N, C-alpha and C positions, 0 to 999 in steps of 0.2 A: 503494499499499500504506499503510495507516494504522501510523504509528510508535508502538508500545507499549513500555514498559519493564519488565522484570522484575528485581528486585534478588536477588542470590543472595549470601548471607553464609556464612562458616565455610569458605571454601575455603582450604585451606593453600597456603602459598607453594610448596612442593615439588610440589603438584597443578597450580598455575597455570603452572609452569616446564615440566611435562610437557605441558599443554595448548597452551602456546606453541610448544613443540618440534613437535608435531603440525602446528600453523599454519603453521609454517616449511616442513615436509616437503611438506604439500598445498597451501600458498598461502592467500590470502585474509586475514582477521582473525579475532581471537578470538571477535567476536560472530558472525560469520557461522559459524565452526566450531561453536559452541554451539547455534546455531539449526538447523543441519544435524541435530546430535544429538538434539535434541529432536523434531525432526519426523520422523527415521527411528525413534525410540522410539514415537512416537504413531502414525504413518501408515505405517509400512515404508518401502519404497524406491518412489519414483515414477519415471517414465521419465527426468526430466532429473537424478535422485539416482544412477540405479543405476551411471554412470560414477565418481563420487566415492566411492561405496560399495564398489565393487569394488575400487578403490585400498586403501581402509582396511581391507578384509578379506583382501586377497592376502597370502598368507603369503609374506614376503621370507626371505633368507638371515638367518642368526643373525648379528648383529654383536656381538662380544663387548665392544667398546669403548662402544657405545651401552648395552648392558645394565649395564655397570659404571657409567656415567655417570647412567643411571636409577635404579639401586639408591642410589648416593650421594644424589640428590635425595629420595627416599623417607626415607632415613636420618636426613636434617637434621631436628632437632627431635624425633627418637624418644625422646631421654633424658627429655622431658617426658610421655611416655605412662607412666602408672602401672603397677606392676608387681602383679598380681594374686596373691593367696595361692593355694597349692596347692587348698585346699577349693573355690574357684571353679570348678574343673574336674571335681570329683567327679560320679558319676552322680546323686547326690542332689540337688546344686546345680542340675543341669541338669534332671532330670526331676522333682524331688520326690518326691510320694507316688505318681506315676502310674506304672503298671507295664505 
């Protein structure tokens, strides 16, 4: 297999931590996990991917501790997100003159 590299920039640290948590859950490494995501997005599931895909989409029981940890990761850095003024959410600002 030819070795190609793709550089992805702008991924927040909380998202990388969530990706790494998925990698720990399903095994492998970050690059293999991301390759699998790309392949599934583009090609769908192949025979060899069905088992790992089934693991990803199988609904597990709700884990409140894991949910709380995930929410804390997402909130990190949230104070840097600008607050939009109320008019940003008005019908006019969204649709303009389109009826």
